[in-house]
Every structure is written in C-alpha cells, then in structure tokens.
N, C-alpha and C positions, 0 to 999 in steps of 0.2 A: 801858291807855291806855284811860280811860273813856270822856272830852272831859268840860270843862265844865259842872257841875253847883252848883243851890242850897245853902249852906250847912245842913244839917241842926242838929238841936237838941243835940246832942252835939258838933259838930264843934269849938267854938271850944274845947271840955273836951279833949276828944281833944288837939291842935293847943297845949294847956296843956303837956300830960302829953308827946307828941314834943318841941317845944322850950326845954321847962325853964323858958317866959316868957310871958308873954302876947302871941299871935302881936298885929301889928300891919297895919294896911292892909289886914285878909283882902277881898277881894268876892268867893270864890267859892271852890268845890274843883273844881282843873284836872285833874285824874285822881288816882281811886283805887285802893287795895287792892281783890285781889276780894275781901278781908271788906266792905269799906263804908269802909274811916276814910280818913283823905286821906293821898295821898299826896306832892303839888305843890295848895301855892295858888295861888292869881290874885291880886297888889297892888297895890292903887292906887296909883298912880304920887307920888302927892304922901301921905307921913303924915298921920293927924289935928296931928302941932304941926308941920305944915308944910313937913317935912323933904322932898324929894327923895328919889326912892326910885326907880332904874331898873332893883331886882328886881322884874319883872314874877311871874315863874317862879319859887316856892320848896317847897327839894324838904325836905318837914316828917317824910318814915317814916325811924326811927333807923338799921333796916338798910342799907337803899339810904346811905342818906348815910355811915355806915361803911365798905361798899363800895365808892364813891366818894371817899372818904378816902382807903384805902387807891390807889388808881388816881394821885390829888397827892402823897403821901407816895412813889413809885417814881418820880415826873422825870414822866409822860403828859405833862402842858404844856405841858413846853419839845419835848420830840417832838414834838407835837401842830403846833405853834407854824413849827417847822425844817419841817416837812411843807408849812404854807401857803404858806411861802418858796419855797417849792422846786415845786410842783403847783398849777398854774393849774388844771386843773381843778377840785381839792378847796379852793381858793382863793374858787370861784366860786361854787361853792355853801354853803360856808362865808356872804360876802357877801349871797348869797341867804337863808341864815337870820338874815344879822341883820337882814335891810329886813323879816320876816316877823314880827320878836320888837318888831321898834319899830311896826309895821300895829296887831301885840295889843294892844299899849301901849297906843296909840293909840284902840283901844274903848273904854279906862275914864277918859282927857282928856288935857290936854294940861300935860304943865307947861315952859315955854319952858328951865330951868334945865337939863334931860335930852337935849332935843331932839337926836336925829343920836346919840344915847348908846346905847345898848340895855346887854347884860351880859355877862356870863365873860369879856369880850376882844373879842367880836364889831366890828367883823367881819376884823382884821389879827391876832389871836394869842388865844393862850386862858390864859386868867385865872384861871377857878373852871367846873371841869365840874361841879359839881352843878347849876352855873345850866342848863350844856351838859345836862346828864340830865335837870334838870328841865323843860324846853322840846319835849325829845324826847319824854318822856311826853305831857305836855298839849295842845302838837298833833300827833305822830302819828309812827310812820318814813315818811324819808325827806327831811323837812322838815328839820333841823339832822343833816348827817351828821361833828359829832363826839362831840355828842350820843349819837347809833346804836351810835356805833363805840364810848363810852365801855359803853352800854348790853349790848354785845353782852360786851366785856371783865368785866363784873362779875354775865354770868349766871352762870356757876356759884357762887358769895355770893349774890345777888340778882338774880330778877326779877320782873314786875310780875304773871304770871299762881300766881303762887303766896306764897300768904299767910307771914309772916314777921313782924308783926304779936308 
C-alpha cells in the first residue's frame, strides 16, 4: 500500500503486459508492488471514448487478480452479501467505504450517468472482490472492510509486502 504515484515512463508498458490489452483511462498508480510495478491503477470516471467508467481503482497485478478470482470462484461474494444483510455494523462500514470510493472518484471529475454508483456492488451487495481489494490497497486498511477481509484471506497466496511479479 504505497499510495498514489505518478505514472513512470514504463508503467503503461507494464500495464499492457499485466492486462494483455492497452490500459484505458489511467490517471496514476494507486498502489505499487514492493518491486515498483503497478498493482492498482486509478482511472478516470469517463474513458477517452466518452464511456462512463465507475471502476476508479483497478487491480492489475496478475497474481493478485488470480488470488481474488479464487475467492470469487468459491462463492465468497454471496457469503459477504448475506452478512451485509444481517450485520448492521458491517453494513455501515461498507456504506462508508462506498462514500469514500465516490469521494475519491469525484477528485477526478463528475460523470452524471454514474453519480452515486461506486463499484463492486457497494453499498448493498458484493459484486466484484477485485474492486474491493483494489480499493483497500489504494486507500489503506480500515477503509473498505470487505476488501480488507479479502486481502487477509488471500494472504497465504498473495500479499502486498512480497513481490510475486
């Protein structure tokens, strides 16, 4: 969790390698691997072609993406959504994460078509753990409780303080 940093000269090439396609709408790197490569990028809320893009924080590190995909494959999103419906403290913390996400996106501009819509299913369900983990890595622990939880669950496979690039 290194915080935002400007794009370095080779970051776009690394992102192309990581994603297997040209990156879109990248503003800066929101979190880097300990080796310096991008782990999470921050993207504009409107892409160059005019498309609204609510995913402000995008997880790019392939080993991290794979680890989170494993959690999704085992049905963790459904379990987390069920917990939100029955745990008012968790629901309140997740709603606060939604507000944080929206505030961080607003720093990059306003897009009326996606106003009030964050990403990952926030604030009422869990739709994409990749977004929640990216938000936790970009904002720091304690901001997104379910992103933090997913980070802890993948720790045996991937963690931000050890390079697996």
